[in-house]
C-alpha positions in Angstrom: -9.1 6.4 -33.5 -10.1 7.9 -37.0 -13.0 6.5 -39.0 -11.9 8.2 -42.2 -12.2 5.8 -45.4 -9.1 4.6 -46.9 -9.9 5.5 -50.5 -7.1 3.0 -51.8 -8.6 0.2 -49.7 -12.1 0.8 -50.7 -11.2 1.4 -54.5 -12.7 -1.8 -55.4 -15.7 -1.3 -53.5 -16.1 2.2 -54.9 -15.8 0.7 -58.5 -18.5 -1.7 -57.9 -20.8 0.7 -56.1 -20.6 2.9 -59.1 -21.5 0.0 -61.5 -24.4 -1.1 -59.2 -25.6 2.5 -59.1 -25.6 2.6 -62.9 -27.5 -0.8 -63.1 -30.0 0.4 -60.5 -30.5 3.8 -62.2 -31.0 2.1 -65.8 -33.4 -0.6 -64.2 -35.4 2.1 -62.6 -35.9 3.7 -66.0 -37.2 0.3 -67.4 -39.2 -0.8 -64.3 -39.4 0.2 -60.7 -40.4 -2.9 -59.6 -37.0 -4.5 -61.2 -35.2 -1.6 -59.6 -36.7 -2.2 -56.2 -36.2 -6.0 -56.5 -32.4 -5.8 -57.4 -31.8 -3.2 -54.4 -33.6 -5.2 -52.0 -32.2 -8.5 -53.4 -28.6 -7.4 -53.2 -29.0 -6.3 -49.6 -30.5 -9.7 -48.5 -27.8 -11.7 -50.2 -25.0 -9.7 -48.8 -26.6 -10.0 -45.2 -27.1 -13.8 -45.6 -23.4 -14.0 -46.5 -22.4 -12.0 -43.7 -24.4 -14.5 -41.4 -23.0 -17.7 -43.1 -19.5 -16.5 -42.5 -20.1 -15.5 -39.1 -21.8 -18.8 -38.1 -19.0 -21.1 -39.6 -16.4 -18.8 -37.9 -18.2 -18.8 -34.5 -15.8 -21.0 -32.7 -12.8 -18.6 -33.6 -14.5 -15.3 -32.9 -14.1 -13.7 -29.4 -15.6 -10.3 -30.1 -19.2 -10.5 -28.8 -20.1 -7.5 -30.7 -19.4 -9.1 -34.1 -20.9 -12.5 -33.0 -24.1 -10.8 -31.8 -24.5 -8.5 -35.0 -23.7 -11.5 -37.4 -26.5 -13.6 -35.8 -29.0 -10.7 -36.0 -28.4 -9.9 -39.7 -29.8 -13.6 -40.5 -33.4 -12.5 -39.2 -32.9 -9.0 -40.6 -32.2 -10.5 -44.2 -35.4 -12.7 -43.7 -37.5 -9.8 -42.8 -36.1 -8.0 -45.7 -36.7 -10.9 -47.9 -40.4 -10.9 -47.0 -40.5 -7.2 -47.6 -39.3 -7.9 -51.1 -41.8 -10.9 -51.9 -44.6 -9.1 -50.4 -44.0 -6.0 -52.5 -46.6 -4.7 -54.8 -46.5 -6.5 -58.3 -44.3 -9.5 -56.9 -47.6 -11.6 -56.6 -45.9 -14.0 -54.2 -48.3 -13.3 -51.5 -51.5 -12.5 -53.1 -54.1 -10.9 -51.1 -52.0 -9.2 -48.4 -52.5 -5.7 -47.9 -50.3 -2.9 -49.4 -49.2 -1.9 -45.9 -47.6 -5.1 -45.2 -44.3 -4.5 -47.1 -43.9 -1.0 -45.4 -44.6 -2.7 -41.9 -42.0 -5.4 -42.8 -39.5 -2.7 -43.7 -40.1 -0.7 -40.4 -39.6 -4.1 -38.5 -36.3 -4.6 -40.4 -35.0 -1.3 -39.8 -35.9 -1.5 -36.0 -34.2 -4.8 -35.6 -31.2 -3.5 -37.2 -31.1 -0.5 -34.9 -31.8 -2.8 -31.8 -28.8 -5.0 -33.0 -26.4 -2.0 -33.2 -27.6 -0.5 -30.0 -27.3 -3.7 -27.9 -24.0 -5.0 -29.2 -21.5 -2.5 -27.4 -23.0 -3.6 -24.0 -21.8 -7.3 -24.7 -18.1 -6.8 -24.7 -16.5 -8.9 -21.8 -19.3 -11.6 -22.1 -18.8 -15.1 -23.2 -22.0 -16.3 -24.9 -22.3 -19.0 -27.6 -23.5 -17.7 -31.0 -26.4 -20.5 -30.8 -27.7 -18.5 -28.1 -27.9 -15.4 -29.8 -29.5 -17.2 -32.6 -32.2 -18.3 -30.4 -32.5 -14.8 -28.8 -33.1 -13.2 -32.2 -35.5 -15.8 -33.5 -38.3 -15.4 -30.9 -39.1 -11.7 -31.5 -38.6 -12.0 -35.4 -41.1 -14.8 -35.3 -43.6 -13.2 -33.2 -43.5 -9.6 -34.8 -43.7 -11.2 -38.3 -46.8 -13.2 -37.1 -48.4 -10.0 -35.8 -47.9 -8.4 -39.1 -49.3 -11.5 -41.2 -51.9 -12.8 -38.9 -53.3 -9.8 -37.1 -53.9 -6.1 -37.2 -52.0 -5.5 -33.9 -48.9 -3.8 -35.8 -49.5 -0.2 -36.5 -50.2 0.8 -39.9 -47.4 2.5 -41.9 -49.2 3.3 -45.1 -52.7 4.6 -45.9 -54.5 6.5 -48.6 -52.6 9.7 -47.9 -49.2 8.0 -47.9 -46.9 7.5 -44.9 -48.6 7.5 -41.5 -47.4 9.3 -38.6 -46.3 6.0 -36.8 -44.2 5.2 -39.9 -42.5 8.7 -39.8 -41.9 8.6 -36.0 -40.6 5.1 -36.1 -38.0 6.0 -38.6 -37.1 9.1 -36.5 -36.8 6.9 -33.5 -34.7 4.3 -35.4 -32.3 7.1 -36.7 -31.8 8.3 -33.2 -31.1 4.7 -31.9 -28.6 4.4 -34.7 -26.9 7.6 -33.6 -26.7 6.3 -30.0 -25.4 2.9 -31.4 -22.6 4.9 -33.1 -21.6 6.6 -29.7 -21.6 3.3 -27.9 -19.5 1.8 -30.8 -17.0 4.7 -30.2 -16.5 3.9 -26.5 -15.2 0.6 -27.3 -12.9 1.7 -30.3 -9.9 0.1 -29.0 -11.4 -3.4 -29.2 -11.4 -3.0 -33.2 -8.8 -2.6 -35.6 -8.9 0.8 -37.4 -10.2 -0.4 -40.7 -13.1 -2.4 -39.0 -14.2 0.5 -36.8 -14.2 2.7 -39.8 -16.5 0.5 -41.7 -18.8 -0.2 -38.6 -18.9 3.6 -38.0 -19.7 4.4 -41.7 -22.2 1.6 -42.2 -24.3 3.1 -39.1 -24.0 6.6 -40.2 -24.9 5.9 -43.7 -28.0 3.9 -42.6 -29.3 7.0 -40.6 -29.0 9.0 -43.9 -30.8 6.4 -45.7 -33.5 6.4 -43.1 -34.0 10.2 -43.4 -34.2 9.9 -47.2 -36.9 7.4 -46.9 -38.9 9.6 -44.5 -38.6 12.5 -46.8 -39.3 11.0 -50.2 -42.9 11.6 -51.8 -42.3 10.1 -55.3 -41.3 6.5 -55.8 -39.6 7.7 -58.8 -38.0 10.6 -57.2 -34.3 11.0 -56.4 -34.7 10.5 -52.5 -36.0 7.3 -53.2 -33.2 6.3 -55.4 -30.6 7.9 -52.9 -32.3 5.9 -50.1 -32.0 2.5 -51.8 -28.3 3.1 -52.8 -27.4 4.4 -49.5 -28.9 1.2 -48.1 -26.8 -1.1 -50.5 -23.7 1.1 -49.3 -24.4 0.7 -45.6 -24.9 -3.2 -46.2 -21.6 -3.4 -48.2 -19.8 -1.6 -45.3 -21.2 -4.0 -42.7 -19.9 -6.8 -45.1 -16.5 -5.2 -45.4 -16.2 -5.0 -41.5 -17.4 -8.6 -40.7 -16.4 -10.5 -43.8 -12.9 -9.1 -44.1 -12.3 -9.4 -40.4 -13.5 -13.2 -40.4 -11.9 -14.2 -43.6 -9.3 -11.9 -45.0 -7.7 -11.3 -41.7 -8.6 -14.2 -39.4 -5.7 -13.4 -37.1 -7.4 -10.3 -35.9 -10.5 -12.2 -35.0 -8.3 -14.6 -33.1 -6.0 -12.3 -31.5 -7.7 -9.1 -30.9 -9.3 -9.9 -27.7 -6.1 -11.9 -26.8 -3.8 -8.7 -27.4 -6.3 -6.4 -25.3 -6.2 -9.0 -22.5 -2.4 -9.2 -22.7 -2.0 -5.5 -22.5 -4.2 -5.6 -19.4 -2.1 -8.4 -17.9 1.0 -6.5 -18.6 -0.3 -3.6 -17.0 -1.1 -5.6 -13.9 2.1 -7.2 -13.9 3.9 -3.9 -14.1 1.7 -2.7 -11.1 2.4 -5.9 -9.2 6.3 -5.6 -9.9 6.0 -1.5 -8.8 4.1 -2.7 -5.7 6.7 -5.4 -4.7 9.4 -3.1 -5.2 7.7 -0.5 -2.9 6.9 -3.0 -0.3 10.6 -4.3 -0.3 11.7 -0.5 0.0 9.3 -0.2 3.0 10.7 -3.2 4.6 14.4 -1.8 4.0 13.3 1.7 5.6 11.4 0.0 8.6 14.8 -2.0 9.0 16.6 1.0 8.9 14.1 3.0 11.3 14.3 -0.2 13.8 18.2 -0.1 13.6 18.4 3.1 15.8 16.4 5.1 18.5 17.7 8.5 17.3 14.9 10.2 15.6 17.2 12.4 13.6 18.7 9.5 12.1 15.5 7.6 11.4 13.9 10.8 9.6 16.9 11.4 7.6 17.2 7.8 6.4 13.6 7.3 5.6 13.4 10.7 3.7 16.4 9.7 1.5 15.3 6.3 0.8 11.8 6.9 0.1 12.5 9.8 -2.3 14.6 7.7 -4.3 12.3 4.6 -4.6 9.3 6.8 -5.5 11.4 8.2 -8.3 10.7 11.7 -7.0 13.4 14.5 -7.4 13.2 15.9 -3.8 11.5 15.7 -0.4 10.9 17.2 3.0 9.5 16.7 6.2 7.8 19.6 8.3 6.7 19.2 11.7 4.1 21.0 13.5 5.4 23.7 16.0 2.3 25.5 17.6 0.2 26.8 14.7 3.0 26.7 12.2 4.9 24.3 10.0 8.6 24.1 10.4 11.0 22.4 7.9 13.1 19.9 9.7 14.5 17.7 7.1 15.0 18.1 3.2 16.7 15.8 0.4 17.1 17.2 -2.9 16.5 20.9 -1.7 18.8 23.4 -0.5 19.6 22.9 3.1 19.0 26.4 3.9 15.3 25.6 3.8 15.8 23.7 7.0 14.4 25.7 9.9 12.2 27.6 7.6 8.8 28.4 9.2 6.3 28.1 6.3 3.3 30.8 6.0 -0.1 29.7 5.6 0.1 30.9 1.7 3.1 28.7 1.4 1.8 25.7 3.2 -1.9 25.5 2.2 -1.7 21.8 0.8 0.0 20.9 4.1 -3.0 22.3 6.1 -5.6 20.7 3.8 -3.7 17.3 4.2 -3.6 17.7 8.0 -7.1 18.8 8.3 -8.4 15.9 6.1 -5.7 13.5 7.4 -5.4 12.1 3.8 -2.8 12.0 1.3 -3.1 15.0 -1.4 -1.6 14.6 -5.0 -1.1 18.0 -6.8 -0.7 17.2 -10.5 -0.1 20.8 -11.7 1.6 22.4 -8.7 2.6 25.6 -10.8 -1.2 26.4 -11.2 -3.1 24.7 -8.4 -4.5 27.2 -5.9 -3.5 24.6 -3.1 0.1 25.3 -3.6 2.0 28.4 -3.7 2.8 28.9 -7.3 5.9 31.2 -6.5 7.5 28.7 -4.1 6.9 25.9 -6.8 8.4 27.9 -9.7 11.4 28.7 -7.4 12.3 25.0 -7.1 10.6 23.9 -10.5 8.1 21.8 -8.7 5.6 20.4 -11.2 3.7 17.9 -9.0 3.7 16.8 -5.3 2.5 14.2 -3.0 1.7 15.3 0.6 0.9 12.9 3.5 0.1 13.7 7.1 2.0 12.2 10.0 -0.5 11.1 12.5 0.2 9.8 16.1 -2.0 9.4 19.0 -4.8 11.1 16.9 -2.8 14.2 16.5 -1.1 15.6 13.4 2.3 16.0 14.2 4.0 16.5 10.8 3.8 16.3 7.0 5.8 14.3 4.6 6.0 15.8 1.2 7.6 14.6 -2.2 8.1 16.5 -5.5 8.5 15.8 -9.1 10.2 18.2 -11.5 9.1 16.7 -14.6 5.5 17.1 -15.8 5.7 13.6 -17.5 6.1 11.9 -14.3 3.3 11.6 -11.7 2.6 9.9 -8.4 0.7 6.8 -8.9 -1.7 4.8 -6.6 1.2 2.6 -5.6 3.3 5.5 -4.6 0.5 7.1 -2.6 0.0 3.8 -0.8 3.7 3.6 -0.1 3.8 7.3 1.1 0.8 6.6 3.3 2.5 3.3 4.9 5.7 5.3 5.4 3.7 8.2 7.1 2.5 5.7 9.8 5.9 4.2 10.4 7.4 7.7 10.7 4.6 9.0 13.1 5.2 5.9 15.1 9.0 6.6 15.2 8.3 10.2 16.3 6.0 9.0 19.0 8.6 6.6 20.3 11.2 9.1 20.2 8.7 11.2 22.5 8.2 8.3 24.6 12.0 7.4 24.9 12.7 11.1 26.0 10.1 10.6 28.7 11.6 7.4 29.9 15.1 8.9 29.6 14.0 11.7 31.9 12.6 8.9 34.3 15.8 6.9 34.1 17.9 10.0 34.9 16.0 10.8 37.9 16.1 7.0 39.0 19.9 6.8 38.1 20.7 9.8 40.2 18.8 8.3 43.1 20.0 4.7 42.8 23.6 4.9 41.6 24.7 7.6 43.6 27.9 6.2 45.2 30.5 8.1 47.3 34.2 7.9 46.4 35.2 7.2 50.1 33.8 6.9 53.4 35.6 6.8 56.7 38.6 4.6 56.4 37.3 2.9 53.2 38.1 4.0 49.6 35.4 3.0 47.0 34.9 2.4 43.3 32.0 1.5 41.2 30.8 0.8 37.7 27.5 0.0 36.1 26.3 -1.1 32.5 22.5 -1.5 31.6 21.2 -4.2 29.2 18.7 -1.8 28.1 19.7 0.5 25.3 16.5 2.7 26.0 17.2 3.4 29.7 20.6 3.6 31.0 19.7 1.8 34.1 17.9 -1.5 34.9 17.5 -3.9 37.8 21.0 -3.7 39.3 21.7 -1.5 42.1 24.4 -0.5 44.6 24.8 1.7 47.7 27.6 2.6 50.2 26.7 4.7 53.4 28.1 5.3 56.9 26.6 3.4 59.8 25.7 4.7 63.3 28.6 2.3 64.9 31.2 4.2 62.9 31.3 1.2 60.3 30.6 1.3 56.5 27.6 -0.3 54.8 28.0 -1.8 51.4 25.3 -3.5 49.3 25.1 -4.6 45.8 21.9 -6.2 44.4 19.9 -7.4 41.4 16.1 -7.3 40.8 14.6 -9.7 38.5 13.8 -8.1 35.1 15.3 -5.4 32.9 14.7 -1.8 32.2 12.6 0.8 34.0 10.2 -1.7 35.8 13.3 -3.3 37.3 14.9 -0.1 38.1 11.9 1.0 40.0 11.7 -2.2 41.9 15.5 -2.0 42.6 15.1 1.3 43.8 12.5 0.2 46.5 14.9 -2.8 47.6 17.8 -0.3 48.0 15.8 2.0 50.0 14.5 -0.9 52.4 17.9 -2.5 52.9 19.5 1.1 53.7 16.4 1.8 56.2 16.8 -1.6 58.1 20.7 -1.1 58.0 20.5 2.2 60.0 19.3 0.8 63.3 22.7 -1.3 64.0 21.3 -4.5 63.0 23.9 -7.2 61.8 23.5 -8.0 57.9 21.8 -11.3 58.4 19.2 -9.2 60.5 19.1 -6.7 57.8 18.4 -9.4 55.3 15.6 -11.1 57.4 13.9 -7.8 58.0 14.1 -6.9 54.3 12.9 -10.2 53.1 9.6 -10.0 54.9 9.1 -6.3 53.9 9.7 -6.9 50.1 7.1 -9.9 50.4 4.5 -7.1 50.7 6.1 -4.3 48.5 7.2 -6.0 45.5 4.8 -7.4 42.9 4.2 -11.0 42.3 7.1 -13.0 40.8 9.5 -10.3 41.5 12.5 -10.8 43.7 16.1 -9.8 44.4 19.5 -11.1 45.2 22.0 -9.1 47.0 25.2 -9.2 49.0 25.6 -6.8 52.0 28.9 -6.1 53.6 29.5 -4.2 57.0 33.1 -3.0 57.0 34.9 -2.0 60.2 38.1 -0.1 58.8 39.6 -0.1 62.3 40.0 -3.9 62.5 39.9 -4.7 58.9 36.8 -7.1 59.4 34.1 -7.3 56.9 31.0 -9.1 57.9 28.8 -10.2 54.8 25.6 -11.8 54.2 24.6 -13.1 50.6 20.9 -13.6 49.4 21.5 -15.8 46.2 24.0 -13.6 45.0 27.3 -14.5 43.2 30.4 -14.9 45.5 32.7 -11.8 46.1 36.4 -11.8 45.0 39.2 -10.8 47.5 42.4 -9.2 46.1 45.7 -9.5 48.1 49.2 -9.0 47.3 49.3 -12.8 46.6 46.4 -12.7 44.1 42.7 -12.6 43.6 40.5 -15.5 44.7 36.7 -16.1 44.9 35.3 -16.4 48.4 33.2 -19.4 48.5 30.2 -18.0 50.8 27.1 -19.4 51.8 24.3 -18.4 49.3 21.0 -17.7 51.2 17.6 -17.6 49.6 16.8 -14.5 47.4 14.7 -11.7 48.9 11.0 -11.3 48.5 10.3 -15.1 47.8 9.6 -16.9 50.9 8.3 -15.8 54.3 10.5 -18.3 56.3 13.9 -17.6 54.8 16.8 -17.3 57.2 20.3 -16.0 56.5 23.8 -16.9 57.4 26.9 -14.5 57.7 30.5 -14.9 56.7 33.5 -12.8 57.6 36.4 -11.7 55.6 39.6 -10.0 56.8 40.9 -7.1 54.8 44.4 -5.7 55.2 45.1 -2.2 54.2 45.5 -2.4 50.3 43.5 -5.4 49.9 40.2 -5.1 47.8 36.8 -6.6 48.2 35.1 -6.8 44.8 31.3 -7.4 44.5 29.3 -7.6 41.3 26.0 -8.8 39.8 25.5 -12.1 37.8 25.8 -10.2 34.6 29.6 -10.1 34.9 30.2 -13.9 35.0 27.3 -14.6 32.8 28.2 -12.3 30.0 28.5 -14.3 26.6 30.4 -14.4 23.5 28.4 -17.2 21.3 28.0 -20.0 23.9 31.1 -19.1 25.9 30.7 -17.4 29.2 33.0 -14.6 30.7 33.2 -17.0 33.9 35.0 -16.7 37.1 38.2 -17.5 35.6 38.4 -14.5 33.4 37.2 -12.4 36.4 40.3 -13.8 38.3 42.8 -13.3 35.6 41.5 -9.6 34.9 41.8 -8.8 38.8 45.1 -10.4 39.1 46.7 -8.0 36.6 45.6 -4.9 38.7 45.2 -6.3 42.2 47.4 -3.5 43.6 45.2 -0.7 42.0 42.8 1.6 43.6 39.3 0.5 43.6 37.8 2.6 40.7 40.6 1.3 38.4 39.9 -2.1 39.3 36.2 -1.9 38.5 36.9 0.4 35.3 39.3 -2.4 34.2 37.1 -5.3 35.0 34.1 -3.6 33.1 36.2 -3.0 30.0 37.3 -6.6 29.9 33.8 -8.0 29.9 32.7 -5.4 27.4 35.6 -6.6 25.1 34.7 -10.1 25.6 30.9 -9.9 24.9 31.1 -7.0 22.3 27.5 -6.2 21.4 26.0 -9.4 22.5 25.0 -7.8 25.9 21.8 -9.3 27.4 22.1 -8.3 31.2 22.8 -5.5 33.6 26.3 -5.4 35.1 27.1 -3.7 38.5 30.6 -3.8 40.1 31.8 -2.4 43.2 35.3 -2.3 45.1 36.3 -1.3 48.6 39.8 -1.0 50.1 40.9 -0.5 53.7 43.0 3.0 53.5 46.3 2.8 55.2 46.4 4.8 58.4 
């Protein structure tokens, strides 16, 4: 902000100043005492006027600088008045030392310098003007008392002229005034330009005046005249700053601090709105991330959304591959960059961000040593924001955004947003790795659990499976078909409580146990009884299984079945498909005293025995279940088909009914006696 004087605005003051100078000069020719009295009286009267205006406007003035300064001038004027009245030849205080007026002069100037020096530190405070008045009265009264009543105040004038103390004091006062001017300039934004200009010139002119009073040797010399005239000018400039502000332009006094506060409030509101926008964008990206387990989709969606909301021009994701960085995804950049392996010289900022594990903002990417200037120039990148992706205490990648305009920069809200995004993406990458690991386990278990032959001696088979867990393609349902030692065929379908990998692991254990006990020629009820006791020891607490086990004799068409709390099977004949109302015994792995009863079904060649888990009848659409009636209707339409077509059609029917509302595993098997 400029402090140059506006000549037009100060023209009246300049004319008055010229007149005052002329009067003072003429009076000095007539009498130095008259000259001195007029000069000091002018300064005292103007200072007193300044105080009166400030005091009567104190309830309207918010600027503590002006309040403090206006309170101080009352006591400075009082000391200056005493300086005038004790001056040699005034005869108001007879008997006082000739040194007293000079001591009072030094005291007044010291108080003036102190007022200007302290005032800049008071911005932001809310202190009543009465408090400043009391604060100034105490040191003023004490120091004046020291001068009049004691010899404690150092001498300023002796037989040889000015003492060393007086000269040093004036120099110190001048230095303090210079520091005061610097303090004022630090808070330039709190003043109107004209007020700042007047205050600055008042302090500067006072410094020059002090130097003139140090250097003069003859009271009738030019330096003394210049010193007094400059003092009058400094007082006028202070008057101009305070009186004009308080009277001519009262709205400035009232609303200057308010406008500054409003500007700060607007900045905070803008920052808050920006933070809210980024937070909403982050929530949207989180939703997009959580809507799929496909890492490729997650990273692409996040990169596009984040680049747009940050107002960036482009972005990229580079993943750590060994000791290098490989670009995997780009947005707003040529696609041929994908797959590029970045050299150390091209990725220094990436390495720095990775090593420090902190975001890095480069405001001048063209010239900053941390960025490759050639690469930045090639894509016209002016600034960039780089954030490491950290998962399991390991830096697995780097997220970078670019600006192509030098007028745009990444602010604190943008850095915070990018940091939050990096955490979310690192978690997504880690989850993808976990998914891949679990998928590998699932594939292994699936191969072990869901292996199912298409046929066994005399029996044709069909099977279908659908898991409720989108992460793993298997769950708690299981089935198996195997040839028994007596030439018969064993068929089992079961369901372990729970879902996902944990249930799949338990179901593998149940399946293996059932198969093992069936190989010794035991009947289905005996197999279940032995399996139940074994599972009480093998399964974790609270885990149990339901199952239906069938032993089929293809030569006679007899199927002996046993149910351990499992849904009833369906039997399809040329006459239709019906649910066989079987006895449901207790589930496996819950009670050590459970007993199991069998039931027998007769199958003619071409008839189908259909077993399924409870996920089939319990499948829902809203509050409506798929149920046994829909199972029977679906089977009736294809009752003469081969077993695999039957299970596939039934699975398609339930999938079409439930849609995406899929909450349980579904397993279906079918068996038919082949014609001889």
